[in-house]
N, C-alpha and C positions, 0 to 999 in steps of 0.2 A: 501630699495632697495633689491629685491630678490637676493639670491646667485645663480650664474650661475654655474652649474656643467657640465663638459664635457660629451658628449655622447661617448660611446665606441662601437666598432663594435661587434655584436653578430650574431650568425647564426639564421636566422628567422625560425620559426616553429619547433624549436628543444628544448626539455627540457634540462635544464642546471644544473650544480652543481657549486656553489660558495664556494671556500675554503678560509678561513681566518685563519691567525695565530695571536693570541691575547695574551696579557699579561696584567693582571690587579691586582690591590691591593684590590679590593672589589668583592665579589661574588654577582651575580645578574642576570639580563636579558639583552640581547642585541637584537637589531632589525635591519634588513636591509630592506630598501625601494627600489623599483625598478620601473622604468617607461620609456616610449618611448617618442619621440618628440611629442609635442602637449598635453602632459599630465603632471601631477606632482605627487609628493609623496602622497599617500593616504594609510590609514590603510589596506584596503583589498588587496593592492598590496605590501605586506610586509611579512616577516617571522621573528618570534621571536626564540631566542635560549638561553639556560642557559649558564652562564659564571661563572667559579669558580676562586677564587683568587689564586695567587701563581705564578707558572712558566708558561712557554709558553703552549698554548693550540691550537690545530688545530680544527677548526669547519668546517663541510661540510654541506652546506644548499642547498635544492632543490629549483630551480627557474623555474617557468613554462615557456612554450614557448612564445616568443614574436611574434607578427604579423609583426613587423618592424625589420630591420637589425641593429638598433642602440638602445642603452638603457643607462640609467643613474642609478647610485646606490648611496644610502646614508646609511652609517653605523652609528647607534646610539648605543654607548656602554652602 
C-alpha cells in the first residue's frame, strides 16, 4: 500500500527556499522530492545536497515554483 503524505499549503507560482536542520553520523548525499496533487515523487522533481557528519547543519535548498497551491515533500537522508 502506498504511503500517503500530507500536502502543505504553498504559494503558487512563487520560487521557494526549503530550509532543513539535519544531524547525521555519516557523510553523504541527501535528496528532497517535491510534487503536487495528482503527481508523485520523481527524480526530475527533486534536489540533492551534500550532508556532512557531526553536529547540526542547516541546509537551504531552492524549490521551483508550483502551479498548484499545495505540495508534498519527501526527505531522503
